[in-house]
ROPATOR-581470 format. One record per atom (N, C-alpha, C): x, y, z; residue number from 1. Coordinates in Angstrom, 1 decimal. Each point is the difference from the previous one (the first is absolute). Layout:
X Y Z NUM
...
END
This chain:
7.7 -111.5 40.1 1
-1.4 0.3 -0.1 1
-0.5 0.0 -1.4 1
-1.2 -0.5 -0.3 2
-0.5 0.1 -1.3 2
-0.9 1.1 -0.2 2
-0.2 0.5 -1.2 3
-0.8 1.2 -0.2 3
-1.5 -0.2 0.5 3
-0.5 -1.2 -0.1 4
-1.4 -0.2 0.4 4
-0.1 0.4 1.5 4
1.0 -0.3 0.8 5
-0.1 0.3 1.4 5
0.1 1.5 0.2 5
0.7 0.7 -0.8 6
0.1 1.4 0.2 6
-1.2 0.7 -0.6 6
-0.6 -0.5 -1.0 7
-1.2 0.6 -0.6 7
-1.2 0.0 1.1 7
0.0 -1.0 0.8 8
-1.0 -0.1 1.0 8
0.0 1.3 1.0 8
1.2 0.6 0.1 9
0.1 1.2 0.8 9
-0.3 1.3 -0.7 9
-0.3 -0.1 -1.3 10
-0.2 1.2 -0.8 10
-1.5 0.3 0.0 10
-0.4 1.2 -0.4 11
-1.4 0.4 -0.1 11
-0.7 -0.6 -1.2 11
-1.2 0.4 -0.2 12
-0.8 -0.6 -1.1 12
0.5 0.5 -1.3 12
-0.4 -0.7 -1.1 13
0.4 0.3 -1.3 13
-0.8 1.2 -0.5 13
0.7 0.9 -0.7 14
-0.7 1.1 -0.7 14
0.1 -0.2 -1.5 14
-1.1 0.1 -0.7 15
0.1 -0.1 -1.4 15
-1.0 0.9 -0.7 15
0.3 0.2 -1.3 16
-0.9 0.8 -0.9 16
0.0 -0.7 -1.3 16
-1.0 0.4 -0.8 17
-0.1 -0.5 -1.4 17
0.9 0.9 -0.9 17
0.4 -0.6 -1.1 18
0.8 0.8 -1.0 18
-0.8 1.2 -0.5 18
-1.3 0.0 0.1 19
-0.9 1.1 -0.5 19
-0.2 1.1 1.0 19
0.5 -0.2 1.2 20
-0.1 1.0 1.0 20
0.8 1.2 -0.4 20
-0.4 1.2 0.5 21
0.8 1.2 -0.3 21
1.2 0.0 1.0 21
1.0 0.7 -0.3 22
1.2 0.2 0.9 22
-0.5 0.6 1.3 22
-0.9 1.0 -0.1 23
-0.5 0.6 1.2 23
-0.7 -1.0 0.9 23
-0.8 -0.8 -0.5 24
-0.7 -1.1 0.7 24
1.0 -0.9 0.8 24
1.0 -0.4 -0.8 25
1.0 -0.9 0.6 25
0.8 0.8 1.1 25
0.4 1.2 -0.3 26
0.8 0.8 1.0 26
-0.9 0.2 1.3 26
-1.3 0.3 -0.2 27
-0.8 0.2 1.2 27
-0.1 -1.3 0.8 27
-0.1 -1.1 -0.6 28
0.0 -1.3 0.7 28
1.3 -0.3 0.7 28
1.1 0.4 -0.6 29
1.3 -0.2 0.6 29
0.2 0.9 1.2 29
-0.5 1.2 -0.1 30
0.1 0.9 1.1 30
-0.9 -0.4 1.2 30
-1.2 -0.4 -0.3 31
-0.9 -0.5 1.0 31
0.5 -1.2 0.7 31
0.7 -0.9 -0.7 32
0.6 -1.2 0.6 32
1.4 0.2 0.6 32
0.6 1.2 -0.3 33
1.3 0.3 0.5 33
1.1 -0.9 -0.5 33
-0.1 -0.3 -1.3 34
0.9 -0.9 -0.7 34
0.7 0.7 -1.2 34
1.1 -0.6 -0.4 35
0.7 0.6 -1.1 35
-0.2 -0.6 -1.4 35
-0.9 -1.0 0.0 36
-0.3 -0.6 -1.3 36
-1.4 -0.7 0.0 36
-0.5 -0.2 -1.2 37
-1.2 -0.8 -0.1 37
0.2 -1.0 -1.1 37
-0.5 -1.2 0.1 38
0.0 -1.0 -1.0 38
-1.0 0.4 -1.1 38
0.3 -0.4 -1.2 39
-1.0 0.2 -1.1 39
-0.5 -1.3 -0.4 39
-1.2 -0.3 0.2 40
-0.6 -1.3 -0.3 40
-1.1 0.1 -1.1 40
0.0 -1.0 -0.9 41
-1.0 -0.1 -1.0 41
-0.5 -1.5 0.1 41
-1.3 -0.1 0.3 42
-0.6 -1.4 0.2 42
0.8 -0.7 1.1 42
0.4 0.7 1.0 43
0.7 -0.6 1.2 43
1.4 -0.5 -0.4 43
0.5 0.4 -1.2 44
1.4 -0.3 -0.4 44
0.9 1.2 0.1 44
1.2 -0.1 0.5 45
0.9 1.1 0.1 45
0.5 0.4 -1.4 45
-0.3 1.2 -0.4 46
0.5 0.5 -1.3 46
0.9 1.2 0.2 46
0.2 0.5 1.2 47
0.9 1.1 0.2 47
0.0 0.4 1.5 47
0.9 1.0 0.2 48
0.0 0.6 1.4 48
0.2 1.5 -0.3 48
-0.6 0.8 0.9 49
0.1 1.4 -0.1 49
0.6 0.5 1.3 49
1.2 0.6 -0.1 50
0.7 0.5 1.2 50
0.1 1.5 0.0 50
0.4 0.5 1.2 51
0.3 1.4 0.1 51
1.0 0.5 -1.0 51
1.0 -0.8 -0.3 52
1.0 0.3 -1.0 52
-0.7 0.2 -1.4 52
-0.9 -0.9 -0.3 53
-0.7 0.1 -1.3 53
-0.8 1.3 -0.1 53
-0.6 0.3 1.1 54
-0.8 1.3 0.1 54
0.8 1.2 -0.2 54
1.2 0.0 0.6 55
0.9 1.2 -0.1 55
0.6 0.0 -1.4 55
0.5 -1.1 -0.5 56
0.8 0.1 -1.3 56
-0.9 0.0 -1.2 56
-1.2 -0.7 0.1 57
-0.8 -0.1 -1.2 57
-1.2 0.9 -0.1 57
-0.3 0.7 1.2 58
-1.2 0.8 0.0 58
0.4 1.5 0.4 58
0.5 0.1 1.2 59
0.3 1.4 0.5 59
1.1 0.7 -0.8 59
1.1 -0.6 -0.2 60
1.1 0.7 -0.7 60
-0.4 0.3 -1.4 60
-0.9 -0.7 -0.6 61
-0.5 0.3 -1.4 61
-1.2 1.0 0.0 61
-0.4 0.4 1.2 62
-1.1 0.9 0.1 62
-1.4 -0.5 -0.4 62
-0.1 -1.3 0.1 63
-1.3 -0.6 -0.4 63
-1.1 0.1 1.1 63
-1.2 0.0 -0.4 64
-1.1 0.1 0.9 64
-0.5 -1.4 0.5 64
0.1 -0.2 1.3 65
-0.3 -1.3 0.6 65
-1.5 -0.5 -0.3 65
-0.8 1.0 -0.3 66
-1.4 -0.3 -0.3 66
-0.2 -0.5 -1.4 66
1.0 0.3 -0.9 67
-0.1 -0.3 -1.4 67
0.9 -1.1 -0.4 67
0.9 -0.5 0.9 68
0.9 -1.1 -0.4 68
-0.4 -1.3 0.7 68
0.0 -1.1 -0.7 69
-0.4 -1.3 0.5 69
1.2 -0.7 0.5 69
-0.2 -0.8 1.0 70
1.0 -0.8 0.6 70
0.7 -0.9 -1.0 70
-0.7 -0.6 -0.9 71
0.6 -0.8 -1.1 71
1.1 0.7 -0.8 71
-0.1 1.3 -0.1 72
0.9 0.7 -0.8 72
1.3 0.4 0.8 72
0.0 -0.1 1.3 73
1.2 0.4 0.7 73
0.5 -1.1 1.0 73
-0.6 -1.1 0.1 74
0.4 -1.0 1.0 74
1.2 -0.7 -0.5 74
0.7 -0.7 0.9 75
1.1 -0.8 -0.4 75
-0.5 -1.4 -0.4 75
0.3 -0.4 -1.2 76
-0.6 -1.2 -0.6 76
0.8 -1.3 0.3 76
1.3 0.2 0.0 77
0.9 -1.1 0.2 77
0.3 -0.2 1.5 77
-1.0 -0.6 0.7 78
0.1 0.0 1.5 78
0.9 -1.2 0.4 78
1.0 0.4 0.8 79
0.8 -1.0 0.7 79
-0.8 -0.6 1.2 79
-0.1 -1.3 0.0 80
-0.7 -0.6 1.1 80
0.8 -1.0 0.8 80
-0.4 -0.2 1.2 81
0.5 -1.0 0.9 81
-1.0 -1.2 0.1 81
0.5 -1.1 0.4 82
-0.9 -1.1 0.3 82
-0.2 -0.3 1.5 82
-1.1 -0.4 0.4 83
-0.3 -0.1 1.4 83
1.0 -0.9 0.8 83
0.5 -1.0 -0.7 84
1.0 -0.9 0.6 84
1.4 0.5 -0.1 84
0.3 1.1 -0.6 85
1.3 0.5 -0.1 85
0.5 0.5 1.3 85
1.3 0.0 0.2 86
0.7 0.5 1.2 86
0.0 1.5 0.0 86
0.0 0.6 1.1 87
0.1 1.5 0.1 87
1.2 0.5 -0.7 87
1.1 -0.7 0.1 88
1.3 0.4 -0.6 88
-0.2 0.2 -1.5 88
-0.8 -0.9 -0.6 89
-0.2 0.1 -1.4 89
-0.8 1.3 -0.4 89
-1.0 0.3 0.9 90
-0.8 1.2 -0.2 90
0.9 1.2 0.0 90
0.9 0.1 1.0 91
0.9 1.1 0.1 91
0.9 0.1 -1.2 91
0.5 -1.1 -0.5 92
0.9 0.0 -1.2 92
-0.8 0.5 -1.2 92
-1.2 -0.5 -0.2 93
-0.9 0.4 -1.1 93
-0.2 1.5 0.0 93
-0.3 0.5 1.2 94
-0.3 1.4 0.1 94
1.2 0.9 -0.2 94
1.1 -0.5 0.4 95
1.3 0.7 -0.2 95
0.4 0.0 -1.4 95
0.0 -1.1 -0.6 96
0.4 -0.2 -1.4 96
-0.9 0.8 -1.0 96
-1.3 0.0 0.3 97
-0.9 0.7 -0.9 97
-0.3 1.4 0.4 97
0.6 0.5 1.1 98
-0.2 1.4 0.5 98
-1.5 0.3 0.2 98
-0.6 -0.9 0.8 99
-1.5 0.1 0.3 99
-0.2 0.1 1.5 99
-1.1 0.6 0.4 100
-0.3 0.1 1.4 100
-1.2 -0.8 0.4 100
-0.7 -0.6 -1.0 101
-1.2 -0.8 0.3 101
0.1 -1.3 -0.8 101
-0.3 -1.1 0.6 102
0.1 -1.3 -0.6 102
-1.3 -0.8 0.2 102
-0.9 -0.1 -1.0 103
-1.2 -0.9 0.1 103
0.5 -1.4 0.2 103
-0.8 -0.7 0.8 104
0.3 -1.4 0.3 104
-1.1 -0.9 -0.4 104
0.3 -1.0 -0.8 105
-1.1 -0.9 -0.5 105
0.1 -1.4 0.6 105
-1.1 -0.7 0.0 106
0.0 -1.4 0.5 106
0.2 -0.9 -1.2 106
0.0 -1.3 0.2 107
0.3 -1.0 -1.0 107
-0.9 0.2 -1.3 107
-1.3 0.4 0.2 108
-0.9 0.2 -1.1 108
0.2 1.3 -0.7 108
0.9 0.9 0.5 109
0.2 1.2 -0.7 109
-0.8 1.2 0.6 109
-0.8 -0.3 1.0 110
-0.9 1.0 0.6 110
0.8 0.8 1.0 110
-0.2 1.4 -0.1 111
0.8 0.8 0.9 111
-0.5 -0.2 1.5 111
0.9 -0.2 0.9 112
-0.4 -0.2 1.4 112
0.5 1.2 0.9 112
0.8 0.9 -0.6 113
0.4 1.1 0.8 113
1.0 0.8 -0.8 113
0.4 1.1 0.6 114
1.1 0.9 -0.6 114
0.9 0.4 1.2 114
1.3 -0.3 -0.3 115
1.0 0.3 1.0 115
0.6 1.4 -0.4 115
0.3 0.8 1.0 116
0.7 1.2 -0.3 116
1.4 -0.1 0.6 116
0.9 0.8 -0.4 117
1.3 0.0 0.6 117
-0.1 0.3 1.5 117
-1.0 0.8 0.3 118
-0.2 0.3 1.5 118
-0.3 -1.3 0.7 118
-0.9 -0.9 -0.5 119
-0.3 -1.2 0.6 119
1.3 -0.8 0.3 119
0.8 -0.1 -1.1 120
1.2 -0.8 0.2 120
1.0 0.6 1.0 120
0.1 1.3 0.0 121
0.9 0.7 0.9 121
-0.5 -0.2 1.5 121
-1.3 0.1 0.2 122
-0.6 -0.2 1.3 122
0.3 -1.5 0.5 122
-0.1 -0.9 -0.9 123
0.3 -1.4 0.3 123
1.4 -0.2 0.4 123
0.9 0.6 -0.8 124
1.4 -0.1 0.3 124
0.4 0.6 1.3 124
-0.6 1.2 0.3 125
0.3 0.6 1.3 125
-0.5 -0.9 1.2 125
-1.2 -0.6 -0.2 126
-0.5 -0.9 1.0 126
0.9 -1.2 0.2 126
0.5 -0.5 -1.1 127
0.9 -1.1 0.1 127
1.3 0.3 0.8 127
0.5 1.3 -0.2 128
1.2 0.4 0.7 128
-0.4 0.2 1.5 128
-1.1 0.5 0.3 129
-0.4 0.2 1.4 129
-0.1 -1.4 0.7 129
-0.6 -0.9 -0.7 130
-0.1 -1.4 0.5 130
1.3 -0.6 0.3 130
0.9 0.2 -1.0 131
1.4 -0.6 0.1 131
0.7 0.7 1.2 131
-0.1 1.3 0.1 132
0.7 0.7 1.1 132
-0.6 -0.4 1.4 132
-1.3 -0.2 0.0 133
-0.7 -0.4 1.3 133
0.5 -1.4 0.4 133
0.2 -0.9 -1.0 134
0.5 -1.4 0.3 134
1.4 0.1 0.5 134
0.8 0.8 -0.6 135
1.4 0.1 0.3 135
0.2 0.6 1.4 135
-0.8 0.8 0.5 136
0.1 0.6 1.3 136
-0.5 -0.9 1.1 136
-0.9 -0.9 -0.4 137
-0.6 -0.9 1.0 137
0.8 -1.1 0.4 137
END
């Protein structure tokens, strides 16, 4: 399966501007029940803000989410997948880079979705169920 097929099963993209406060970004993440938000400037991916970023770069340092901007705590070197990549490559990228969220881009470099490790695990479990169902039939 390619990532584009899996992205179709994921929810809508969540994004914030680099100039958003950490509190604004966290509020959006909570409302959408997601663990990350893309950081876009002029519709271009410039970073990602994850729960891990919030804990390590804001909470542990005792910073005020109303006074800290996303641009100051986001992950800048974003590991990305390509829409035509195989799911196995996404799993490998996430494992090697110790990440739980993988933005996926199309040929033009536009973000088309974000995969979480949860999405990949769910797909793997479904694949096992399908295989077991075929074996029993």
